[in-house]
N, C-alpha and C positions, 0 to 999 in steps of 0.2 A: 508753888512749892510742894514738896512732898513727892511721893512715888509717882512716876510717870507724868510729871508736870507738863511736858510738851504735848503728850496725848490729850490730856485734859484741856489744855489751851486750845487745840484745834477743835476738839469736840464742842467746847463752849462757843467758839465762833461759828461752827456749823449749825448749832442750835439757834443762835441769834439770827442768822441769815437763811436758814433752811437750805443750805448749799450742798452741792455735789459737784463732781467733775463731769464734763461733757466732752465727747469726741465724735468725729465722723469716721465711719468704717474705712473710708477711702483716704483719710488724711492721718498724719501722725501727731497732731496737736491735741493736747488735753488742756481744756480751759475750765476755770471756775464758773459755775452757774449758780447765781444767787436767786433765792426765793423759789427754787425748784420744789421744795417741800414746805409744809407749814413752818412758819418762823415766829420766833418771839418778837422780832422787830415789827412784823406786820400786825401780829396779834395785839401788841401793846403800843402801836404807833402814836397814839395820843399822849402817852406818858413817858415813853422811853426814847430819848433823842440820840443816844449812843451808849457805848459801854467801853470800858478799858479792860483789855485782856492782857494778862501778864503771866510770865512763868520765869522761874529762876533755875539755872543750872550752875552749881558752884557759886562763883562770885559774879556771874553774868546774868543780867536781867533783860528779858525781851518784852517790850510793851507795845501794844497797838491800841489806837483809838478807833473803834468800829463805829462808823457813822450810820444812823438809821435813815435810809433814803425815803422811807415812808413817813417819817416824822414831819409835821408841819414846820418844825424849827430846824430842819436839816441844814439849810443855807446859813442860818445864824450860827449854829454850832461849828460848821466847817470854817467860817470866817472868824471865829472867835480867838482871843488870845490863848485860851486853853488848848485849842486844836493846834495852834502854832508850836506848842511844845512837842509835837509828834511829827517832825518834818519827814522822817523816814518810816514812821509807823502809823500812818493814817490809812485806814481801810475805807475806801470810798467806791462802792460798786458802780456808781454812775461814771466816775472818772475811768475806772478800769474798762467799762463797756465802751466808752468814747474812744479809748486808745486801742480797742480791738483785743484786749486781754481777757475779757470776761463776757458772759451772757447774763441777761436778767430776764427771768420769767415774770413779767409784769402783766399778768392775765388773770381773769376771774375763773379759769379752769380749776376744778377741784384738784388740789394738790395730792390727794390720795390716788389719783389716776395718772401715774407716771407716763404712760403711753400718750395720753392727751396733752400733758405738759411738753413732752418731746415734739409732738406734732405741731404745737404752737411755736416752739422755738425754731423748728425746721422752716416753717413759713416765715417767721419774723427775720431770721438771719440768712435764709437761703441755704440752709444746711441739707446735706444729703445723707440719709441713713445714720442719723445721730443715735448715740447711746449714752446713758449716764453710767458712771463707774465710781463707786464709793471706795475710797482708799482707806484702809484700816491699818491700825498700828497694833501689832501683837507684841507683847512683852513676856519674857520668861525670866525667872529668877532661879538661880541654881545655888544651893548651899554646898560648898566644897569643904569637907571635914579637914581640920588641921590638927586636931588633937582631941583629947577626951572631952573637954568642956569649951573648946574654942573652935569657931568655924568662920570661914571667909565667905562673904556673899558677893556673887558676881551678877551684874545685870546685863542681859543681852537684849538689844532692841533690833527688831526687824520690821520693815514696812512690807506688809503683805496684802495681797488682794484677797477678798473673801472667795471661798471656793466657787460660789456662783459667778463671780466676776472673772475668776480664772478661766472658766469655760468660755466666757465671752471674749476674753483676751486670746485664748487659743483659736477660737473661731476667726478672729480678726487676723491672726497670722496665716491661717489657711486661705482666707479670702485674698490676701496680698500675694500669695505664692503663684 
């Protein structure tokens, strides 16, 4: 709830999983990569089995049960009656990896060394010239005056790449030409 609930929702999940987007320069697919960075789920694997991430927009509520694949109780939570309440909102990185929809950086490589993590992922998945790309959400609020003491607030949301990632995307376009 509150201002930018959706952005906070995705940031919360990215912090839990240490996730980013990964793509190959020669392909046009962008996939989630779990545990690319240091993550709360890895750090607190003995205590944190999962987390519910939710946000509201008007009368609509979006909820996801994020499973901690590093928890020793991962399978128990996944098969629990509680998890059954999230048939369309279960975030399970192992299931996403098995279906080819995500990558998992399950390595001892220092997460502060992004190049080493990418090198591991290239070897594990047979990727060629992989890069990570963080998708950011920028928000602007504009006050439009309507009178002396009354104003109307408009919220404008745009999904933008960081300027550093824009350069990588532009380079990708030149390489494909």
